[in-house]
N, C-alpha and C positions, 0 to 999 in steps of 0.2 A: 503493499499500500504505500510506503514511503515513497519508493522508485516512482509510482506513478505521480505522487504530489510532485515530486522534483521535476519531472517531465512537463507536467502541466506548468509550473511556475517557468521554467526554461522558455516554453512557449509562449508564455505571457511576455517574458522580458523580451523575448525576439520581436514580438508583435509591437511592444512600446519602443525599441530601438529602430525599427524598420521606420515607424511614423516619425521619429523624432529626427531621424536623418533624411527623409522624403519630404514631408510637408511641416515638421515641427517648427523649425526656424522662422519660416515665413509667418506661420501661425501665432508663433510667441510673439513675434514683431509686431504683427496687425492687433493682435489682441492686448498688447500693452497700451495701446491707446484708448483713450473715452471714443465711445461711437461719434460723437459730434465733432471731436477735435478729428478724427481720421477722415471722417466724410468731408468736412470743409478743408483740410489741407490738400487733400488729393483731388478735391473739386477744383479749388484755385489754380493747382499747377495744371489740371487738364485744362481748364479754360485759357489758360495763359499758351499752353501749345495749340491749342484749336485757333486762337487769335493769331498767333505766329503762322501757323498753317494756311489760315484763311487769307490774311493779307500777302502772304508770298504768291499763292495762287491768284490772287487779284493782280499784283505785279507782274506775274508771268504771263497773265492772258491780256494786261494792258500792253506789255511790249510786243506780243504777239500781233494783237490785232492794231497796233499803233497807227498805220496808215490809214485804216478805214475809220477810226477814231478822230483821227486829225481832219479827214475829208469832211465830216459832219459837225465838226466842233462848232458848238455855238454856245452862248452862256446857258441857255435854257437847256440844250441837250446835256453839258456838262452838269447841270442842277438834277436832271433826271438820273444820269449816271451814278452821281455821288448819292443820290437819295436809295437808288436801288442796291448801291453797294453796301450802305449801312443798314437797310431793311434786311438785305438776306444775312448780313452779318448777325443782326440781333435774332433773326429767325433762328440761325444755325447755332448760335450760343445758347439760347434758352433750349432748343431740342437737345443738343449735346449735355448741358448742365442737367436737365430732368434724366436723361440715361446714365450718365455718371454717378449721379446721386443714388440712383436704383442700385447700381453696379457694387458701389463702394458700401452701400449699407448691406449689402447681401454678403459681400465678401468679408465685413466685420464680422456680421452675424455668424457666419460659417466659421470662421477663424475661431472666435469665442467657444462655440459649440465644441469645435475639435480641443482645443485646448482643456475644456471642462472634462471631456470624455477621457482626454489623457491623464488628467488629475485623478479622475475616478478608477483609471486602470492601474495607476500608481498605488492608490488606496487599496485594492484589490491585491496587488502584489505585496503590499505590507501585511494585509491579513494572511496572505498563505504562508508568509514568513515566521509571522506569530502561531499560527497552527503547528507548523513543524517545530518549534520550539518548545512547545507545550507536551 
């Protein structure tokens, strides 16, 4: 019976070590943040990258179609183009913010759940050791 208990304990330890090596470090890092702080930080970083990417795309498209833009350039057309660029940017930003917020909320929830399960498994392993000592 004692041999079976040791085998069970070893399997449990392998399971814990496997989780810790594969996903544990990332989950511990994410789980160490308060949910609101984690979501806010990652949302800000994501929106900065979206802003950089959007204006890079606008710049590339502007340079690509510069001849066509300059041929039809007037103050009214310039105002429409600028308004369109800003409205599309705001729309992209709002859409991306909603998606990113949902993604980071779920990621934080899953990391906390995984860390909680890991701690429960550690407690189970501790109980196995206590049983063996008795």
